MMTF fields as JSON, N, C-alpha, C and O atoms, coordinates in Angstrom:
{
  "mmtfVersion": "1.0.0",
  "mmtfProducer": "UNKNOWN",
  "numBonds": 323,
  "numAtoms": 324,
  "numGroups": 81,
  "numChains": 1,
  "numModels": 1,
  "chainsPerModel": [1],
  "groupsPerChain": [81],
  "chainIdList": ["A"],
  "bondAtomList": [4, 2, 8, 6, 12, 10, 16, 14, 20, 18, 24, 22, 28, 26, 32, 30, 36, 34, 40, 38, 44, 42, 48, 46, 52, 50, 56, 54, 60, 58, 64, 62, 68, 66, 72, 70, 76, 74, 80, 78, 84, 82, 88, 86, 92, 90, 96, 94, 100, 98, 104, 102, 108, 106, 112, 110, 116, 114, 120, 118, 124, 122, 128, 126, 132, 130, 136, 134, 140, 138, 144, 142, 148, 146, 152, 150, 156, 154, 160, 158, 164, 162, 168, 166, 172, 170, 176, 174, 180, 178, 184, 182, 188, 186, 192, 190, 196, 194, 200, 198, 204, 202, 208, 206, 212, 210, 216, 214, 220, 218, 224, 222, 228, 226, 232, 230, 236, 234, 240, 238, 244, 242, 248, 246, 252, 250, 256, 254, 260, 258, 264, 262, 268, 266, 272, 270, 276, 274, 280, 278, 284, 282, 288, 286, 292, 290, 296, 294, 300, 298, 304, 302, 308, 306, 312, 310, 316, 314, 320, 318],
  "bondOrderList": [1, 1, 1, 1, 1, 1, 1, 1, 1, 1, 1, 1, 1, 1, 1, 1, 1, 1, 1, 1, 1, 1, 1, 1, 1, 1, 1, 1, 1, 1, 1, 1, 1, 1, 1, 1, 1, 1, 1, 1, 1, 1, 1, 1, 1, 1, 1, 1, 1, 1, 1, 1, 1, 1, 1, 1, 1, 1, 1, 1, 1, 1, 1, 1, 1, 1, 1, 1, 1, 1, 1, 1, 1, 1, 1, 1, 1, 1, 1, 1],
  "groupList": [{"groupName": "MET", "atomNameList": ["N", "CA", "C", "O"], "elementList": ["N", "C", "C", "O"], "formalChargeList": [0, 0, 0, 0], "bondAtomList": [1, 0, 2, 1, 3, 2], "bondOrderList": [1, 1, 2], "singleLetterCode": "M", "chemCompType": "L-PEPTIDE LINKING"}, {"groupName": "THR", "atomNameList": ["N", "CA", "C", "O"], "elementList": ["N", "C", "C", "O"], "formalChargeList": [0, 0, 0, 0], "bondAtomList": [1, 0, 2, 1, 3, 2], "bondOrderList": [1, 1, 2], "singleLetterCode": "T", "chemCompType": "L-PEPTIDE LINKING"}, {"groupName": "ALA", "atomNameList": ["N", "CA", "C", "O"], "elementList": ["N", "C", "C", "O"], "formalChargeList": [0, 0, 0, 0], "bondAtomList": [1, 0, 2, 1, 3, 2], "bondOrderList": [1, 1, 2], "singleLetterCode": "A", "chemCompType": "L-PEPTIDE LINKING"}, {"groupName": "GLU", "atomNameList": ["N", "CA", "C", "O"], "elementList": ["N", "C", "C", "O"], "formalChargeList": [0, 0, 0, 0], "bondAtomList": [1, 0, 2, 1, 3, 2], "bondOrderList": [1, 1, 2], "singleLetterCode": "E", "chemCompType": "L-PEPTIDE LINKING"}, {"groupName": "ASN", "atomNameList": ["N", "CA", "C", "O"], "elementList": ["N", "C", "C", "O"], "formalChargeList": [0, 0, 0, 0], "bondAtomList": [1, 0, 2, 1, 3, 2], "bondOrderList": [1, 1, 2], "singleLetterCode": "N", "chemCompType": "L-PEPTIDE LINKING"}, {"groupName": "SER", "atomNameList": ["N", "CA", "C", "O"], "elementList": ["N", "C", "C", "O"], "formalChargeList": [0, 0, 0, 0], "bondAtomList": [1, 0, 2, 1, 3, 2], "bondOrderList": [1, 1, 2], "singleLetterCode": "S", "chemCompType": "L-PEPTIDE LINKING"}, {"groupName": "VAL", "atomNameList": ["N", "CA", "C", "O"], "elementList": ["N", "C", "C", "O"], "formalChargeList": [0, 0, 0, 0], "bondAtomList": [1, 0, 2, 1, 3, 2], "bondOrderList": [1, 1, 2], "singleLetterCode": "V", "chemCompType": "L-PEPTIDE LINKING"}, {"groupName": "ARG", "atomNameList": ["N", "CA", "C", "O"], "elementList": ["N", "C", "C", "O"], "formalChargeList": [0, 0, 0, 0], "bondAtomList": [1, 0, 2, 1, 3, 2], "bondOrderList": [1, 1, 2], "singleLetterCode": "R", "chemCompType": "L-PEPTIDE LINKING"}, {"groupName": "PHE", "atomNameList": ["N", "CA", "C", "O"], "elementList": ["N", "C", "C", "O"], "formalChargeList": [0, 0, 0, 0], "bondAtomList": [1, 0, 2, 1, 3, 2], "bondOrderList": [1, 1, 2], "singleLetterCode": "F", "chemCompType": "L-PEPTIDE LINKING"}, {"groupName": "LEU", "atomNameList": ["N", "CA", "C", "O"], "elementList": ["N", "C", "C", "O"], "formalChargeList": [0, 0, 0, 0], "bondAtomList": [1, 0, 2, 1, 3, 2], "bondOrderList": [1, 1, 2], "singleLetterCode": "L", "chemCompType": "L-PEPTIDE LINKING"}, {"groupName": "ILE", "atomNameList": ["N", "CA", "C", "O"], "elementList": ["N", "C", "C", "O"], "formalChargeList": [0, 0, 0, 0], "bondAtomList": [1, 0, 2, 1, 3, 2], "bondOrderList": [1, 1, 2], "singleLetterCode": "I", "chemCompType": "L-PEPTIDE LINKING"}, {"groupName": "LYS", "atomNameList": ["N", "CA", "C", "O"], "elementList": ["N", "C", "C", "O"], "formalChargeList": [0, 0, 0, 0], "bondAtomList": [1, 0, 2, 1, 3, 2], "bondOrderList": [1, 1, 2], "singleLetterCode": "K", "chemCompType": "L-PEPTIDE LINKING"}, {"groupName": "GLN", "atomNameList": ["N", "CA", "C", "O"], "elementList": ["N", "C", "C", "O"], "formalChargeList": [0, 0, 0, 0], "bondAtomList": [1, 0, 2, 1, 3, 2], "bondOrderList": [1, 1, 2], "singleLetterCode": "Q", "chemCompType": "L-PEPTIDE LINKING"}, {"groupName": "GLY", "atomNameList": ["N", "CA", "C", "O"], "elementList": ["N", "C", "C", "O"], "formalChargeList": [0, 0, 0, 0], "bondAtomList": [1, 0, 2, 1, 3, 2], "bondOrderList": [1, 1, 2], "singleLetterCode": "G", "chemCompType": "PEPTIDE LINKING"}, {"groupName": "TYR", "atomNameList": ["N", "CA", "C", "O"], "elementList": ["N", "C", "C", "O"], "formalChargeList": [0, 0, 0, 0], "bondAtomList": [1, 0, 2, 1, 3, 2], "bondOrderList": [1, 1, 2], "singleLetterCode": "Y", "chemCompType": "L-PEPTIDE LINKING"}, {"groupName": "ASP", "atomNameList": ["N", "CA", "C", "O"], "elementList": ["N", "C", "C", "O"], "formalChargeList": [0, 0, 0, 0], "bondAtomList": [1, 0, 2, 1, 3, 2], "bondOrderList": [1, 1, 2], "singleLetterCode": "D", "chemCompType": "L-PEPTIDE LINKING"}, {"groupName": "PRO", "atomNameList": ["N", "CA", "C", "O"], "elementList": ["N", "C", "C", "O"], "formalChargeList": [0, 0, 0, 0], "bondAtomList": [1, 0, 2, 1, 3, 2], "bondOrderList": [1, 1, 2], "singleLetterCode": "P", "chemCompType": "L-PEPTIDE LINKING"}, {"groupName": "TRP", "atomNameList": ["N", "CA", "C", "O"], "elementList": ["N", "C", "C", "O"], "formalChargeList": [0, 0, 0, 0], "bondAtomList": [1, 0, 2, 1, 3, 2], "bondOrderList": [1, 1, 2], "singleLetterCode": "W", "chemCompType": "L-PEPTIDE LINKING"}, {"groupName": "CYS", "atomNameList": ["N", "CA", "C", "O"], "elementList": ["N", "C", "C", "O"], "formalChargeList": [0, 0, 0, 0], "bondAtomList": [1, 0, 2, 1, 3, 2], "bondOrderList": [1, 1, 2], "singleLetterCode": "C", "chemCompType": "L-PEPTIDE LINKING"}],
  "groupTypeList": [0, 0, 1, 2, 3, 4, 5, 6, 7, 8, 9, 7, 10, 11, 3, 9, 1, 12, 9, 10, 13, 0, 2, 11, 5, 1, 10, 14, 15, 7, 9, 15, 16, 11, 5, 11, 7, 14, 15, 16, 1, 8, 16, 6, 16, 10, 11, 9, 13, 2, 13, 6, 1, 6, 17, 2, 5, 4, 3, 10, 3, 2, 17, 0, 11, 2, 18, 0, 3, 2, 2, 7, 13, 13, 6, 12, 12, 2, 10, 4, 7],
  "groupIdList": [1, 2, 3, 4, 5, 6, 7, 8, 9, 10, 11, 12, 13, 14, 15, 16, 17, 18, 19, 20, 21, 22, 23, 24, 25, 26, 27, 28, 29, 30, 31, 32, 33, 34, 35, 36, 37, 38, 39, 40, 41, 42, 43, 44, 45, 46, 47, 48, 49, 50, 51, 52, 53, 54, 55, 56, 57, 58, 59, 60, 61, 62, 63, 64, 65, 66, 67, 68, 69, 70, 71, 72, 73, 74, 75, 76, 77, 78, 79, 80, 81],
  "secStructList": [7, 7, 7, 6, 6, 6, 7, 7, 7, 3, 3, 7, 2, 2, 2, 2, 2, 2, 2, 2, 6, 7, 7, 2, 2, 2, 2, 2, 2, 2, 2, 7, 6, 6, 1, 6, 6, 7, 7, 6, 6, 1, 7, 7, 7, 3, 3, 3, 3, 6, 6, 3, 3, 3, 3, 3, 2, 2, 2, 2, 2, 2, 2, 2, 2, 2, 2, 2, 2, 2, 2, 2, 2, 2, 2, 2, 2, 2, 2, 2, 7],
  "xCoordList": [-31.617, -32.25, -31.199, -30.442, -31.154, -30.207, -30.781, -31.921, -29.97, -30.366, -29.455, -28.454, -29.791, -28.975, -27.585, -26.62, -27.478, -26.2, -25.208, -24.004, -25.681, -24.75, -24.864, -24.283, -25.589, -25.71, -24.479, -23.867, -24.135, -22.994, -23.508, -24.279, -23.058, -23.415, -22.166, -21.048, -22.364, -21.268, -21.229, -22.251, -20.044, -19.855, -19.091, -18.015, -19.644, -18.913, -17.976, -18.077, -17.072, -16.018, -16.562, -16.0, -17.624, -18.178, -18.646, -18.361, -19.359, -19.844, -18.681, -18.69, -17.681, -16.511, -15.754, -15.352, -15.555, -14.839, -15.578, -14.954, -16.888, -17.684, -17.623, -17.56, -17.641, -17.656, -16.342, -16.351, -15.206, -13.936, -13.21, -12.189, -13.727, -13.139, -11.814, -10.996, -11.592, -10.37, -10.735, -11.804, -9.828, -10.03, -9.838, -9.181, -10.413, -10.295, -8.824, -8.438, -8.004, -6.589, -5.874, -4.992, -6.238, -5.624, -6.003, -5.17, -7.245, -7.703, -6.886, -6.405, -6.732, -5.972, -4.488, -3.813, -3.963, -2.585, -2.437, -1.421, -3.446, -3.404, -3.321, -2.807, -3.831, -3.851, -2.608, -2.384, -1.801, -0.651, 0.641, 1.112, 1.216, 2.44, 3.612, 4.547, 3.582, 4.664, 4.493, 5.404, 3.349, 3.05, 3.604, 3.702, 3.962, 4.389, 3.23, 3.436, 2.002, 0.811, 0.236, -0.856, 0.954, 0.466, 0.113, 0.862, -1.037, -1.503, -1.934, -3.011, -1.108, -1.458, -2.711, -3.262, -3.16, -4.372, -5.643, -6.748, -5.496, -6.677, -7.411, -6.784, -8.731, -9.502, -9.355, -9.391, -9.19, -9.036, -10.41, -11.372, -10.508, -11.806, -12.206, -11.384, -13.485, -14.055, -14.463, -15.195, -13.998, -14.365, -15.621, -15.604, -16.705, -17.965, -18.17, -19.005, -17.424, -17.563, -16.803, -16.031, -17.022, -16.326, -16.648, -17.777, -15.648, -15.82, -16.584, -16.896, -16.895, -17.638, -16.737, -16.437, -16.316, -15.473, -16.18, -16.677, -16.225, -16.908, -16.04, -15.094, -16.387, -15.758, -16.858, -17.969, -16.557, -17.522, -17.587, -16.56, -18.778, -18.961, -18.404, -17.837, -18.557, -18.058, -16.536, -15.983, -15.85, -14.39, -13.922, -12.94, -14.627, -14.288, -14.516, -13.681, -15.632, -15.918, -14.873, -14.458, -14.444, -13.412, -12.089, -11.388, -11.747, -10.522, -10.593, -9.617, -11.742, -11.918, -11.757, -11.094, -12.355, -12.24, -10.789, -10.327, -10.067, -8.652, -7.833, -6.934, -8.142, -7.445, -7.705, -6.784, -8.945, -9.285, -8.587, -8.05, -8.59, -7.938, -6.438, -5.844, -5.824, -4.383, -4.087, -3.119, -4.912, -4.701, -4.918, -4.131, -5.956, -6.247, -5.255, -4.897, -4.812, -3.813, -2.514, -1.856, -2.131, -0.921, -1.026, -0.056, -2.186, -2.417, -2.394, -1.805, -3.037, -3.095, -1.702, -1.375, -0.875, 0.489, 1.287, 2.063, 1.107, 1.82, 1.385, 2.201, 0.102, -0.43, 0.131, 0.442, 0.259, 0.701, 2.198, 2.656, 2.964, 4.42, 4.755, 5.931],
  "yCoordList": [1.365, 0.659, -0.192, -0.921, -0.098, -0.872, -2.254, -2.397, -3.262, -4.621, -5.132, -4.494, -6.269, -6.861, -7.213, -7.22, -7.503, -7.9, -6.753, -6.975, -5.533, -4.424, -3.36, -2.284, -3.636, -2.653, -2.693, -3.742, -1.534, -1.411, -0.977, -0.026, -1.701, -1.351, -0.829, -1.205, 0.033, 0.464, -0.434, -0.668, -0.934, -1.812, -1.061, -0.522, -1.027, -0.46, -1.535, -2.696, -1.156, -2.056, -3.34, -4.414, -3.249, -4.444, -5.464, -6.655, -5.001, -5.9, -6.432, -7.588, -5.582, -6.009, -7.113, -8.098, -6.963, -7.994, -9.322, -10.377, -9.275, -10.505, -11.127, -12.349, -10.299, -10.783, -11.46, -12.535, -10.837, -11.386, -12.205, -12.828, -12.209, -13.05, -12.553, -13.343, -11.254, -10.657, -9.707, -9.097, -9.591, -8.644, -7.217, -6.996, -6.277, -4.863, -4.454, -3.75, -4.889, -4.517, -5.078, -4.42, -6.268, -6.873, -6.096, -5.891, -5.668, -4.879, -3.595, -3.242, -2.896, -1.653, -1.91, -1.063, -3.063, -3.43, -3.62, -3.235, -4.212, -4.418, -3.09, -3.032, -2.025, -0.706, 0.124, 1.156, -0.304, 0.467, 0.016, -1.095, 0.866, 0.474, 0.127, -0.546, 0.564, 0.268, -1.087, -1.552, -1.717, -2.991, -4.172, -4.122, -5.232, -6.478, -7.116, -7.87, -6.8, -7.382, -6.505, -6.775, -5.471, -4.546, -5.293, -6.153, -4.95, -5.552, -4.414, -3.846, -4.079, -2.965, -3.221, -2.294, -4.471, -4.782, -4.65, -4.719, -4.462, -4.369, -3.065, -2.009, -3.128, -1.929, -0.81, -1.042, 0.39, 1.569, 2.003, 2.03, 2.343, 2.774, 4.149, 4.918, 4.425, 5.701, 6.45, 5.911, 7.68, 8.513, 9.294, 10.107, 9.044, 9.735, 10.96, 11.814, 11.04, 12.168, 11.887, 10.931, 12.724, 12.578, 11.226, 10.978, 10.364, 9.076, 8.038, 6.972, 8.324, 7.358, 6.878, 7.623, 5.62, 5.001, 3.761, 2.954, 3.611, 2.47, 1.908, 2.547, 0.71, 0.073, -0.266, -0.614, -0.168, -0.503, -2.02, -2.676, -2.57, -4.021, -4.649, -5.741, -3.978, -4.55, -4.641, -5.582, -3.685, -3.725, -4.851, -5.534, -5.036, -6.112, -7.463, -8.36, -7.617, -8.883, -9.185, -10.335, -8.172, -8.374, -8.782, -9.65, -8.168, -8.516, -9.956, -10.701, -10.346, -11.714, -12.722, -13.745, -12.439, -13.333, -13.443, -14.534, -12.325, -12.342, -13.182, -13.915, -13.077, -13.889, -15.376, -16.19, -15.722, -17.125, -17.636, -18.743, -16.846, -17.258, -17.431, -18.371, -16.531, -16.636, -17.89, -18.597, -18.167, -19.351, -20.629, -21.571, -20.659, -21.846, -22.001, -23.12, -20.893, -20.944, -21.519, -22.285, -21.159, -21.695, -23.185, -23.911, -23.658, -25.082, -25.802, -26.876, -25.208, -25.821, -25.918, -26.924, -24.89, -24.931, -26.05, -26.722, -26.264, -27.328, -28.697, -29.613, -28.835, -30.108, -30.396, -31.543, -29.356, -29.53, -29.803, -30.116, -29.697, -29.917, -31.367, -31.724],
  "zCoordList": [13.67, 14.764, 15.486, 14.845, 16.806, 17.605, 17.88, 18.322, 17.609, 17.941, 19.038, 19.364, 19.605, 20.663, 20.145, 20.91, 18.857, 18.268, 18.173, 18.304, 17.948, 17.776, 18.864, 18.729, 19.921, 20.983, 21.879, 22.079, 22.409, 23.301, 24.657, 24.785, 25.661, 27.041, 27.725, 27.373, 28.695, 29.539, 30.76, 31.406, 31.07, 32.224, 33.306, 33.05, 34.506, 35.64, 36.165, 35.771, 37.046, 37.494, 38.125, 37.909, 38.887, 39.54, 38.508, 38.633, 37.497, 36.452, 35.613, 35.19, 35.378, 34.612, 35.339, 34.719, 36.64, 37.4, 37.344, 37.232, 37.422, 37.348, 35.96, 35.826, 34.941, 33.563, 33.183, 32.584, 33.528, 33.071, 34.133, 33.844, 35.351, 36.396, 36.925, 37.397, 36.853, 37.395, 38.516, 38.513, 39.477, 40.57, 40.048, 39.03, 40.749, 40.394, 40.299, 39.366, 41.254, 41.248, 40.019, 39.466, 39.591, 38.407, 37.155, 36.273, 37.077, 35.931, 35.828, 34.752, 36.956, 36.925, 36.677, 36.092, 37.109, 36.768, 35.263, 34.684, 34.629, 33.178, 32.427, 31.31, 33.05, 32.423, 32.737, 32.103, 33.698, 34.18, 33.489, 33.732, 32.63, 31.915, 32.838, 32.405, 34.076, 35.021, 35.702, 36.388, 35.523, 36.181, 35.385, 34.159, 36.107, 35.447, 34.688, 33.737, 35.122, 34.484, 33.373, 32.874, 32.988, 31.959, 30.681, 30.22, 30.12, 28.869, 27.944, 28.125, 26.962, 26.071, 25.235, 24.642, 25.185, 24.413, 25.252, 24.713, 26.567, 27.426, 27.125, 27.039, 26.964, 26.627, 27.666, 28.874, 27.154, 28.001, 28.507, 27.739, 29.792, 30.315, 29.794, 29.297, 29.925, 29.509, 30.772, 31.602, 30.924, 32.066, 31.695, 30.771, 32.417, 32.128, 33.007, 32.71, 34.06, 34.963, 36.232, 36.311, 37.228, 38.506, 39.136, 39.56, 39.19, 39.845, 39.057, 39.586, 37.799, 36.986, 35.848, 34.915, 35.949, 34.936, 34.431, 35.217, 33.116, 32.497, 31.37, 30.908, 30.951, 29.796, 28.807, 29.207, 27.516, 26.469, 26.335, 26.157, 26.418, 26.387, 25.115, 25.165, 23.977, 22.722, 22.714, 22.146, 23.33, 23.402, 24.328, 24.035, 25.441, 26.373, 25.705, 25.826, 25.006, 24.324, 23.255, 23.107, 22.51, 21.489, 22.138, 21.619, 23.258, 23.986, 24.492, 24.391, 25.035, 25.525, 24.383, 24.549, 23.237, 22.084, 21.63, 21.297, 21.613, 21.219, 22.196, 21.783, 23.497, 24.505, 24.272, 24.348, 23.992, 23.739, 22.487, 22.486, 21.43, 20.188, 20.387, 19.858, 21.146, 21.413, 22.22, 21.941, 23.214, 24.053, 23.245, 23.345, 22.466, 21.659, 20.523, 20.155, 19.971, 18.913, 19.423, 18.719, 20.651, 21.243, 21.467, 21.252, 21.895, 22.105, 20.764, 20.639, 19.762, 18.431, 17.828, 17.2, 18.006, 17.468, 18.112, 17.434, 19.426, 20.128, 19.614, 19.51, 19.295, 18.792, 17.398, 17.078, 16.571, 15.182, 15.05, 13.951, 16.109, 16.027, 15.891, 15.809]
}
């Protein structure tokens, strides 16, 4: 049985930009190894068909949590010095 806690939604680019607060171009830069903004930890999109690209909500949420932990960990390390 699927519950709200373990359900996975597919996010289209418009919803993804709103959720993470990044522009569409920045998201695609994060995915491009040739870009200065490349982020190998950014979740890879899923191609569902011609012109349909989505991201798994659970992967995006895990990435967001990792970003927060990294940012807070850096602040905590500076405080502990």
